[in-house]
C-alpha positions as CSV (number, residue, x, y, z in Angstrom):
1,X,-13.9,11.1,13.5
2,X,-12.0,9.1,9.9
3,X,-8.7,9.4,8.2
4,X,-8.7,8.9,4.6
5,X,-6.6,7.9,2.2
6,X,-6.7,10.2,-0.8
7,X,-4.4,11.5,-3.5
8,X,-2.9,15.0,-2.5
9,X,-1.3,17.9,-4.4
10,X,1.4,19.3,-2.0
11,X,4.0,22.1,-2.5
12,X,7.8,21.2,-2.6
13,X,9.4,22.9,0.2
14,X,13.2,21.4,1.9
15,X,14.6,18.0,2.2
16,X,14.4,17.7,6.5
17,X,15.9,14.1,7.0
18,X,17.3,11.3,4.5
19,X,17.1,7.6,6.4
20,X,19.5,4.5,5.3
21,X,19.6,1.6,6.5
22,X,20.6,-1.9,5.0
23,X,19.9,-1.0,0.4
24,X,16.9,0.8,0.7
25,X,17.0,4.5,1.3
26,X,14.2,6.6,2.2
27,X,13.9,10.0,1.8
28,X,11.6,12.6,3.9
29,X,10.8,15.6,1.9
30,X,9.2,18.3,4.8
31,X,6.3,19.8,2.7
32,X,5.6,21.7,6.5
33,X,5.1,21.2,9.3
34,X,7.4,18.6,10.3
35,X,10.5,19.7,11.3
36,X,10.6,20.1,15.6
37,X,7.3,18.6,16.2
38,X,6.5,15.8,17.9
39,X,5.6,14.1,14.0
40,X,9.0,14.1,12.9
41,X,10.6,11.5,14.9
42,X,7.0,9.2,14.3
43,X,7.8,9.5,10.5
44,X,11.3,9.1,10.8
45,X,10.5,5.8,12.9
46,X,7.5,5.1,10.1
47,X,10.0,5.2,7.3
48,X,12.7,3.4,9.0
49,X,10.6,0.5,10.0
50,X,10.5,0.3,6.0
51,X,13.5,1.2,5.1
52,X,15.2,-1.8,7.1
53,X,12.8,-4.1,6.0
54,X,13.5,-3.9,2.4
55,X,17.1,-4.7,0.7
56,X,16.4,-3.1,-2.7
57,X,19.7,-0.8,-3.6
58,X,17.1,1.9,-4.3
59,X,15.8,5.2,-2.8
60,X,12.2,6.0,-2.5
61,X,11.6,10.2,-2.1
62,X,8.3,10.6,0.1
63,X,6.9,13.9,1.4
64,X,5.6,14.4,4.8
65,X,3.4,17.1,6.2
66,X,1.6,18.1,9.4
67,X,-1.1,20.6,8.4
68,X,-4.9,21.0,9.2
69,X,-7.1,18.9,6.9
70,X,-10.8,19.4,5.8
71,X,-13.1,18.0,8.7
72,X,-13.2,14.1,9.4
73,X,-9.6,13.9,7.6
74,X,-7.0,12.7,9.7
75,X,-4.5,11.8,7.2
76,X,-4.1,11.4,2.9
77,X,-1.4,9.6,1.0
78,X,-0.6,10.2,-3.1
79,X,1.5,8.3,-4.9
80,X,3.2,8.3,-8.0
81,X,2.6,6.5,-10.6
82,X,3.2,5.6,-14.3
83,X,2.6,3.4,-17.0
84,X,4.9,0.2,-16.8
85,X,4.1,-2.9,-19.0
86,X,2.6,-6.3,-17.7
87,X,5.6,-8.2,-19.7
88,X,8.2,-5.9,-18.3
89,X,7.0,-5.8,-14.9
90,X,7.3,-9.7,-14.8
91,X,10.6,-10.4,-16.5
92,X,11.7,-7.4,-14.0
93,X,10.3,-10.1,-11.4
94,X,11.8,-13.1,-12.3
95,X,15.1,-11.3,-12.8
96,X,15.2,-9.0,-9.1
97,X,13.9,-11.2,-7.4
98,X,15.4,-13.0,-4.3
99,X,15.5,-16.4,-3.1
100,X,12.7,-16.0,-0.2
101,X,10.1,-18.9,-0.2
102,X,7.2,-15.5,-1.6
103,X,9.4,-14.9,-4.3
104,X,10.2,-18.5,-5.3
105,X,6.1,-20.0,-5.0
106,X,4.7,-16.9,-6.6
107,X,2.8,-17.4,-9.8
108,X,3.0,-14.4,-12.3
109,X,-0.7,-14.4,-14.0
110,X,-1.2,-15.4,-17.8
111,X,-2.8,-12.0,-18.9
112,X,-4.3,-14.2,-22.3
113,X,-7.7,-14.6,-23.5
114,X,-8.1,-17.6,-21.4
115,X,-6.6,-16.4,-18.5
116,X,-9.7,-16.0,-16.6
117,X,-9.8,-12.8,-15.9
118,X,-13.3,-10.6,-14.7
119,X,-13.4,-7.1,-15.1
120,X,-10.4,-6.3,-16.9
121,X,-10.4,-2.8,-18.1
122,X,-7.6,-1.5,-20.9
123,X,-4.4,-0.4,-21.2
124,X,-2.7,1.2,-23.8
125,X,0.6,0.1,-25.3
126,X,3.6,1.7,-26.0
127,X,2.6,3.3,-28.5
128,X,0.0,5.8,-26.8
129,X,-2.4,2.9,-28.7
130,X,-5.6,0.5,-27.0
131,X,-4.2,-2.6,-26.7
132,X,-6.3,-5.2,-27.4
133,X,-4.6,-8.3,-27.4
134,X,-5.7,-9.5,-24.1
135,X,-9.5,-9.1,-23.4
136,X,-12.2,-9.6,-20.5
137,X,-15.6,-9.2,-20.6
138,X,-16.4,-6.4,-18.1
139,X,-20.5,-5.3,-17.7
140,X,-20.3,-7.5,-21.5
141,X,-18.3,-5.3,-22.7
142,X,-15.0,-7.0,-24.3
143,X,-12.2,-4.5,-22.8
144,X,-7.8,-4.9,-22.6
145,X,-5.4,-4.6,-20.8
146,X,-1.1,-5.3,-21.1
147,X,0.1,-2.4,-19.6
148,X,-0.2,-1.3,-15.2
149,X,-0.2,1.8,-13.6
150,X,2.6,1.0,-11.4
151,X,4.0,2.6,-8.6
152,X,6.8,4.3,-8.5
153,X,8.3,3.3,-5.5
154,X,7.5,-0.7,-7.2
155,X,9.1,0.7,-10.7
156,X,12.2,1.2,-8.4
157,X,12.3,-2.0,-6.8
158,X,11.8,-3.8,-10.0
159,X,15.0,-2.1,-11.4
160,X,13.1,-0.3,-13.6
161,X,13.5,3.8,-14.2
162,X,10.5,6.0,-12.4
163,X,9.4,8.7,-14.6
164,X,7.6,11.9,-12.7
165,X,4.7,14.3,-13.5
166,X,5.9,17.5,-14.0
167,X,6.5,19.8,-10.9
168,X,6.4,16.8,-8.5
169,X,9.9,17.3,-7.3
170,X,10.0,13.7,-8.4
171,X,8.7,12.3,-4.8
172,X,7.3,8.4,-5.2
173,X,4.4,10.0,-2.8
174,X,2.7,12.5,-0.5
175,X,1.6,12.0,3.3
176,X,-0.2,14.4,4.9
177,X,-1.6,13.8,8.8
178,X,-3.7,16.9,10.4
179,X,-2.9,18.9,13.2
180,X,-6.5,19.3,14.1
181,X,-6.6,15.5,15.5
182,X,-5.0,13.6,18.6
183,X,-2.1,11.3,17.9
184,X,-0.1,9.4,20.8
185,X,3.7,9.9,19.7
186,X,4.9,7.2,22.0
187,X,3.1,3.8,22.1
188,X,5.6,1.8,24.6
189,X,3.2,2.3,27.4
190,X,-0.2,1.7,25.2
191,X,-2.3,4.1,22.9
192,X,-3.9,6.8,25.2
193,X,-7.9,6.7,24.9
194,X,-9.3,9.1,22.5
195,X,-5.6,9.4,20.4
196,X,-4.8,7.3,17.5
197,X,-1.0,5.7,17.2
198,X,1.0,8.3,15.2
199,X,3.7,5.5,14.0
200,X,0.7,2.6,13.3
201,X,-1.0,5.1,10.7
202,X,1.4,6.6,9.1
203,X,3.7,2.5,8.7
204,X,0.5,2.3,6.8
205,X,-0.1,5.5,4.8
206,X,3.5,5.2,3.6
207,X,2.5,1.5,2.5
208,X,0.6,3.1,0.4
209,X,3.1,4.8,-1.4
210,X,5.1,2.0,-1.6
211,X,2.8,0.2,-3.8
212,X,0.2,-1.3,-1.7
213,X,-3.3,0.3,-3.8
214,X,-5.7,-1.0,-6.6
215,X,-6.5,0.3,-9.2
216,X,-10.2,-1.3,-8.6
217,X,-10.5,2.2,-7.0
218,X,-10.4,4.1,-9.8
219,X,-12.8,1.9,-11.4
220,X,-15.4,1.9,-8.6
221,X,-15.0,6.0,-8.3
222,X,-15.4,6.6,-12.2
223,X,-17.2,3.2,-13.4
224,X,-19.1,1.9,-10.6
225,X,-23.1,3.4,-11.0
226,X,-22.4,4.3,-7.5
227,X,-19.3,6.3,-8.0
228,X,-19.0,10.1,-8.2
229,X,-17.1,9.9,-10.9
230,X,-19.4,8.1,-12.5
231,X,-19.6,9.5,-16.1
232,X,-17.4,12.4,-15.8
233,X,-14.6,10.9,-16.4
234,X,-14.2,12.1,-20.1
235,X,-12.5,9.4,-22.1
236,X,-13.3,5.8,-22.3
237,X,-11.9,3.3,-19.4
238,X,-10.6,1.5,-22.6
239,X,-8.0,4.0,-23.2
240,X,-5.7,4.4,-19.5
241,X,-4.1,1.8,-17.9
242,X,-5.6,2.1,-14.5
243,X,-3.6,-1.8,-12.1
244,X,-1.3,-1.9,-10.4
245,X,1.4,-4.8,-9.1
246,X,-0.8,-6.0,-6.0
247,X,-4.0,-6.5,-8.2
248,X,-1.7,-9.2,-10.1
249,X,-2.4,-11.7,-6.8
250,X,-6.2,-10.6,-6.6
251,X,-7.9,-13.4,-7.3
252,X,-12.0,-14.8,-6.8
253,X,-11.1,-18.4,-7.5
254,X,-8.4,-20.7,-9.1
255,X,-7.3,-19.0,-12.2
256,X,-9.5,-16.4,-12.1
257,X,-8.4,-12.8,-11.4
258,X,-10.8,-10.2,-10.3
259,X,-11.0,-6.4,-11.0
260,X,-14.7,-5.9,-10.0
261,X,-16.0,-4.0,-7.3
262,X,-18.2,-6.2,-4.7
263,X,-17.8,-9.7,-4.7
264,X,-14.9,-11.7,-2.7
265,X,-11.1,-11.2,-3.9
266,X,-8.2,-12.6,-2.0
267,X,-4.8,-12.0,-2.2
268,X,-3.4,-15.0,-3.5
269,X,0.4,-16.5,-4.2
270,X,-0.5,-19.5,-5.8
271,X,-3.0,-18.9,-9.0
272,X,-6.1,-18.2,-6.9
273,X,-5.8,-22.1,-5.4
274,X,-5.2,-21.0,-1.9
275,X,-6.0,-17.5,-0.2
276,X,-2.4,-16.7,1.6
277,X,-3.4,-17.3,5.7
278,X,-7.3,-16.8,4.7
279,X,-7.3,-13.8,4.1
280,X,-9.6,-11.4,1.8
281,X,-9.3,-8.1,-0.3
282,X,-11.4,-4.5,0.5
283,X,-13.8,-4.2,-2.3
284,X,-15.0,-0.8,-3.2
285,X,-16.2,2.6,-1.1
286,X,-18.7,3.3,-3.0
287,X,-19.5,0.0,-5.2
288,X,-18.9,-2.3,-3.0
289,X,-18.0,-3.0,0.5
290,X,-17.8,0.5,2.1
291,X,-13.9,0.6,2.3
292,X,-11.4,1.2,-0.6
293,X,-9.8,-1.9,-2.6
294,X,-6.6,-0.8,-1.7
295,X,-6.5,-2.5,1.8
296,X,-7.8,-5.6,3.4
297,X,-10.9,-6.2,4.3
298,X,-12.0,-4.4,7.4
299,X,-12.6,-7.1,10.5
300,X,-15.3,-5.9,13.0
301,X,-14.1,-4.2,16.1
302,X,-10.8,-3.3,16.9
303,X,-9.2,-6.3,16.4
304,X,-5.5,-6.5,14.8
305,X,-7.2,-8.1,11.5
306,X,-5.1,-8.7,8.9
307,X,-2.3,-6.6,9.3
308,X,-1.3,-3.2,8.9
309,X,-2.9,-2.0,5.5
310,X,-6.6,-3.1,7.4
311,X,-8.8,0.2,6.1
312,X,-9.8,1.4,9.5
313,X,-8.2,1.9,13.5
314,X,-9.6,2.6,16.3
315,X,-8.5,5.7,18.9
316,X,-6.4,3.7,21.7
317,X,-5.6,0.9,19.1
318,X,-2.1,0.0,18.8
319,X,-0.7,-0.9,15.0
320,X,0.3,-4.5,13.8
321,X,2.2,-5.6,11.1
322,X,1.8,-9.1,10.2
323,X,2.8,-11.4,8.2
324,X,0.6,-11.1,5.4
325,X,1.5,-7.4,5.4
326,X,5.1,-8.5,4.0
327,X,4.6,-11.5,1.6
328,X,2.4,-8.7,-0.4
329,X,5.0,-6.2,-0.5
330,X,7.6,-9.2,-1.2
331,X,4.7,-10.8,-4.4
332,X,5.1,-7.2,-5.4
333,X,8.6,-6.8,-6.4
334,X,10.0,-5.7,-2.8
335,X,13.3,-8.1,-1.4
336,X,12.6,-8.4,2.2
337,X,15.3,-8.8,5.2
338,X,12.8,-10.9,7.0
339,X,10.9,-14.5,6.2
340,X,7.7,-13.2,5.5
341,X,5.9,-16.5,6.0
342,X,7.0,-17.1,9.5
343,X,6.8,-13.1,10.8
344,X,5.6,-12.6,14.3
345,X,3.4,-10.2,14.5
346,X,4.8,-6.8,15.6
347,X,3.8,-3.6,17.6
348,X,4.2,-0.2,17.6
349,X,6.1,-0.4,20.2
350,X,8.3,-3.2,19.2
351,X,9.3,-0.9,16.3
352,X,9.7,2.4,18.4
353,X,12.2,0.6,21.1
354,X,13.9,-1.0,18.6
355,X,14.5,2.2,16.7
356,X,15.1,4.8,20.0
357,X,17.0,1.7,21.7
358,X,20.6,1.9,20.3
359,X,20.9,-1.7,20.6
360,X,23.0,-3.2,17.8
361,X,20.6,-6.2,16.9
362,X,17.2,-4.3,18.0
363,X,16.4,-4.0,14.0
364,X,17.7,-7.9,13.1
365,X,15.4,-9.1,16.4
366,X,12.5,-7.0,15.4
367,X,12.5,-7.9,11.2
368,X,13.1,-11.4,12.3
369,X,9.7,-11.2,15.1
370,X,11.8,-12.4,18.1
371,X,10.9,-9.3,20.3
372,X,7.2,-10.8,21.4
373,X,4.4,-9.9,20.9
374,X,3.1,-6.6,23.3
375,X,-0.3,-6.0,24.9
376,X,-2.9,-3.9,23.3
377,X,-5.2,-1.7,24.9
378,X,-8.7,-2.1,23.2
379,X,-11.3,0.6,23.4
380,X,-14.4,1.2,21.6
381,X,-13.8,2.0,17.5
382,X,-13.6,5.0,15.6
383,X,-13.8,3.5,12.2
384,X,-11.2,5.4,10.4
385,X,-11.2,4.8,6.7
386,X,-7.9,5.2,5.4
C-alpha cells in the first residue's frame, strides 16, 4: 500500500474553516467529503500546526478533500506555482527574513557561470524569452536559469504577490486523502496496527503545498531517460522555469548546486560546506533512488529519519517533525516562532494534545520543543511514497 504525492485538479467547493494563529492564516476549503467526517479535525490540527509555527503575515488557501482515489493511492497534493526570478526571491528573503540563526546563517546561491551548478535547466526572463545569462552544463549541453517555479505560498511568505491559473479558485494547494484507506485520527494512544497516522500524513502533505518541493522531479519525469514523460514534453526544457526555493540549498559539494537526478545531494545552509544535521535528499523516482526528489532521503525501516518530509510512512507509525524540517522552511522564506536549530522532535500525539487541550501555553511549549518525546509503536513497514 502506498501513498503518493501528485498534482491534482479538483473542483471548487464551499469554504469549511479558517484557521488563524499568530501571523499566518491557513484557510481550509472543503472540496468534498471533509465536513462532518473524521478527517475534518485532522486537517484542522495539521493546518493549525503550520499556522502557529509561521509568523509571516499571510493567508494561505488550501483545498482539502476526503474521497476514494485510485488503486494504491492514499493521498495526493498539488501546489500552485508561478515564475519568480531568483534575484527577486533573494532580495525578498533579505527584506523579510527574521533574526533567526537559520536566516543569518543561510547563504543564498550566486547563480553565475562560475557558481558551480550541476544539472541546471533554463528559465525565462521577464519578456518570456530564454535567459542565457547564467549557464551550466547539462548532459553536455549549455543551459540556463534565472527564474524559479516558486510555490505561491512561498511567494506570499517573502512578500510577493501571488498569481493563479484561471479556474484555480486562488488556492495555493489541494490535498486529497483516500477514503478507501484506514487512518488513525487520534494518535495519543499510539497508531493502531493496519492504520496510518492521518495527522502526520496531513502535516507532510501540507508541507509540500507550503514549499517543500523540488524541480528535480519535473526533470526526472520529462528529462531523464527513464522518466515516463521523456520525449513527450512538447517543448524544450530551456523554455521553462523548473526549480524551487528549496533547490537553492541543494548541494553535492562545497559551492556545487546540484539539480541532477541521482547522485548524493544534501540540504546546506553554508554553500555546500556542510549538510545540516548530516542530511541527504531524495534523488528521483525514475532516474534516482526511487523516491521523489521533493523529500529527504528515505531511511530503512520505520525510523523517524530526517523528519516529517521523509518520503515513506509505515502502518502504525507515528509522524514526527524535526528541527531539520523547520530549518528547510525557515531558509526558503518562512519565519518561525520556534528556534529550528534547537527544536526537539515533536510527535503527532503531542501536536494533537496541544491542539485539543485548551491550555494557553500548550502551543508555545510544543513549538519550543518542551513537551518531551512520546514512545512510538513500530510495526512492519508498508512503504509509502508521498
